[in-house]
DRENBAVEX-101219 format. One line per 3 residues: number of its first residue (from 1); for each residue x, y, z of C-alpha. Coordinates in Angstrom, 2 decimals. Last residue first. Example, Ala and Ser with C-alpha at 12.3 -4.5 7.8 and 13.67 -1.06 7.14 Angstrom:
% DRENBAVEX-101219
2> 13.67 -1.06 7.14  12.30 -4.50 7.80
This chain:
% DRENBAVEX-101219
194> 41.92 36.41 3.84  40.06 33.48 3.85  36.30 33.77 3.53
191> 34.73 32.47 6.49  32.70 28.99 6.46  29.24 29.89 6.71
188> 28.11 28.05 10.59  25.58 25.02 10.40  22.58 25.88 12.32
185> 20.45 26.80 9.76  21.10 23.93 7.66  20.63 21.70 11.20
182> 17.34 23.13 11.40  16.18 22.75 8.16  17.19 19.12 8.06
179> 16.07 18.34 11.43  12.40 20.20 10.86  12.72 17.81 7.81
176> 12.92 14.94 9.44  10.42 15.62 11.95  7.94 16.16 9.38
173> 8.71 12.88 7.50  8.17 11.08 10.72  5.13 13.09 12.02
170> 3.88 12.74 8.66  4.03 8.98 8.81  2.83 8.74 12.07
167> -0.82 10.86 10.99  -1.21 8.53 7.57  -0.71 5.68 10.13
164> -2.97 6.61 12.58  -5.86 7.68 10.35  -5.47 4.27 8.84
161> -5.19 2.19 12.09  -8.30 3.66 13.04  -10.60 3.36 10.05
158> -8.92 -0.13 9.27  -10.33 -0.99 13.34  -13.60 0.30 12.94
155> -14.08 -1.24 9.52  -13.16 -4.49 10.92  -15.76 -4.15 13.68
152> -18.06 -3.38 11.20  -17.53 -6.41 9.30  -17.12 -8.48 12.50
149> -20.36 -7.64 13.73  -21.97 -8.53 9.86  -22.31 -12.01 11.02
146> -20.42 -14.11 8.42  -22.70 -15.78 5.27  -19.72 -17.91 4.11
143> -19.53 -16.87 0.60  -20.69 -14.22 -1.20  -21.93 -11.76 1.39
140> -19.94 -11.92 4.52  -16.78 -13.92 2.69  -16.82 -10.89 0.73
137> -16.64 -8.39 3.84  -14.34 -10.76 5.79  -12.05 -10.93 2.79
134> -12.17 -7.33 2.26  -11.24 -6.02 5.76  -8.79 -8.99 6.53
131> -6.78 -7.24 3.24  -7.24 -3.48 5.02  -6.69 -5.07 8.31
128> -3.06 -6.11 7.31  -2.25 -3.22 5.22  -3.22 -1.01 8.71
125> -0.76 -3.55 10.77  2.05 -2.97 8.19  1.20 0.44 8.21
122> 1.39 0.84 12.00  5.04 -1.25 12.05  6.79 1.19 10.09
119> 7.34 0.48 6.26  10.54 2.16 5.65  10.48 5.27 3.00
116> 14.15 6.42 2.48  13.44 10.12 1.00  16.14 12.03 -1.00
113> 15.97 15.81 -0.39  14.50 18.56 1.69  12.19 20.86 -0.60
110> 11.46 18.37 -3.83  11.68 15.37 -2.06  9.83 15.74 0.78
107> 7.04 17.50 -0.93  6.78 14.50 -3.34  6.52 12.31 -0.18
104> 3.85 14.41 1.61  2.16 14.56 -1.80  2.23 10.64 -2.23
101> 1.53 10.62 1.47  -1.90 12.35 1.37  -2.64 10.51 -1.76
98> -2.41 7.23 -0.05  -4.71 8.24 3.15  -7.24 10.31 1.10
95> -7.32 6.79 -0.97  -8.26 4.63 2.50  -10.18 7.58 3.68
92> -12.47 8.23 0.71  -12.90 4.11 0.33  -14.13 4.30 4.08
89> -16.39 6.98 3.46  -17.93 5.12 0.49  -18.84 2.08 2.85
86> -17.74 -1.70 1.77  -19.84 -4.04 0.41  -21.68 -2.28 -1.88
83> -20.45 -3.40 -5.13  -18.80 -0.12 -5.94  -17.38 -0.49 -2.59
80> -15.84 -4.10 -3.30  -14.85 -2.84 -6.73  -12.60 0.21 -4.88
77> -11.31 -1.52 -2.31  -10.05 -4.29 -4.66  -8.73 -1.56 -7.18
74> -6.66 0.23 -4.00  -5.12 -2.74 -2.79  -4.21 -3.80 -6.30
71> -2.57 -0.37 -7.28  -0.41 -0.35 -3.73  0.52 -3.77 -4.12
68> 1.53 -2.80 -7.91  3.29 0.23 -6.68  5.03 -1.20 -3.96
65> 6.63 -3.77 -6.50  7.31 -1.30 -9.26  9.52 1.20 -7.32
62> 11.87 -1.34 -5.74  11.68 -3.78 -9.18  12.65 -0.62 -11.24
59> 15.73 -0.17 -9.18  16.53 -3.94 -9.32  16.91 -6.68 -6.29
56> 17.73 -10.19 -7.68  19.77 -10.88 -4.80  19.13 -14.50 -5.52
53> 17.10 -15.37 -1.98  16.29 -12.11 -1.21  14.72 -10.97 -4.54
50> 13.29 -14.68 -5.18  11.54 -14.41 -1.73  10.01 -11.30 -2.79
47> 9.12 -12.09 -6.10  7.24 -15.43 -4.76  5.46 -13.75 -1.80
44> 3.84 -10.97 -4.09  3.36 -13.49 -6.42  1.41 -15.86 -3.60
41> -0.48 -12.70 -2.95  -1.31 -12.21 -7.02  -2.53 -16.29 -7.21
38> -4.73 -15.80 -3.98  -6.31 -12.74 -5.37  -7.30 -14.45 -8.76
35> -8.68 -17.47 -6.44  -10.62 -15.02 -4.47  -11.89 -13.16 -7.70
32> -13.14 -16.47 -8.84  -15.23 -17.23 -5.56  -16.43 -13.82 -5.56
29> -18.23 -13.01 -8.79  -20.15 -10.19 -7.51  -19.70 -8.71 -10.69
26> -17.76 -5.85 -8.82  -15.52 -8.91 -7.88  -15.05 -10.00 -11.02
23> -13.95 -6.69 -12.84  -11.57 -5.54 -10.16  -9.82 -9.05 -10.11
20> -9.91 -9.23 -13.94  -8.16 -5.66 -13.88  -5.87 -6.25 -10.95
17> -4.20 -9.37 -12.63  -1.90 -6.64 -14.80  -0.22 -5.42 -11.73
14> 0.41 -9.08 -10.36  1.96 -9.84 -14.18  4.20 -7.07 -13.84
11> 5.40 -7.93 -10.21  5.98 -11.57 -11.90  7.81 -9.81 -14.77
8> 9.96 -7.75 -11.93  10.88 -10.76 -10.18  12.36 -12.37 -13.22
5> 14.31 -9.28 -14.34  17.87 -10.95 -12.35  16.68 -13.90 -14.48
2> 18.04 -11.95 -17.70  15.66 -13.38 -20.66
């Protein structure tokens, strides 16, 4: 095996772990679900370290790593929502934001050109609070019996950061598209030589 592919194999294992994590959380087996979630989180750290430390970046990995993270996050939200720990409208909001950005990305690539997607600060904040909310919801019911006010507060924060990150990405990509079309129209056509 080529060692350069090791981060991709680790990422693939994280993607495959999504299925038992969803099943365990849905069934209410929170301890086992949290153990697998911890392993998945550590695998994300490990594959990122290997890519940065040894330069084992690949085109497949650039696509697979964020896809695995997104599938895992959406799967967890689906499981805890179906398990009654989070409201359905929040799941719709989280999935809707991702669907909106995916459609926007496809449209940009189709009509504008290649799209360099960088993680904005608001997106990182959103991801952090999404993870924190899931952990708090699981701990509230299954393990520590947390005060529900903390979960409600996190639901408000996640709602705000989800909408805000979607709007910010839309504005950033929209401004780039506007500049592209404006620049294209403002460049004069070369006059034919006599």
